[in-house]
C-alpha positions, 0 to 999 in steps of 0.5 A: 538522516532517517525520518520515520512516521507511524502510519497505523497499528498493524492490528487495524489492518485485516489479516490478508487485507489492506487499509488506506492511510493518508499523510498529513501533508495537503495534496499527498496521495493516500497509501494502501498498507497491506498485511499478511500475519505480522508482515506489512507492505505499503504502496501509493494508492495509485494504479499504474494503468490509469493513475487512479486509486486502487479502491472505490471507497476508503478502506475497501480493498479487494485482496485475494488469499492474502497474496494479491491486491486487485484494482477495483477499476480495471481488475489489475492484480498486484503482489503484496511483496513487491507491488508487481502487476501479475495480471491485467492491463498493466502486466509487468508494471508495479505500484510505487513502494512506500518503505515500511517496517513493523515495530511494536505492532505499529506500521512505520514509514521510513524514508531518507531525509533529503535535507531540503 
């Protein structure tokens, strides 16, 4: 069974930038949602290099040319499309993807319900 959660309106994310979204569950890691035009990608807001947030302050993400997200702590660069680190201390590692889709200009998280 599929469950879906609305994360945020697409238009609340700067085009070529990112926005931090928190889930309602206590202790859950925040998500960074990235946008380019009408497309969106989402990842857990944790750098694989040192397991810390990718940003210093909420909703402040460093992005370049609507293509790459940079970790504010160690300058690792991650592609929007797949979260793979293309430059920096964790080269080849990847961010943990959160599956999303855009529906009626809303970013929706989709996940399999494991029945637990």
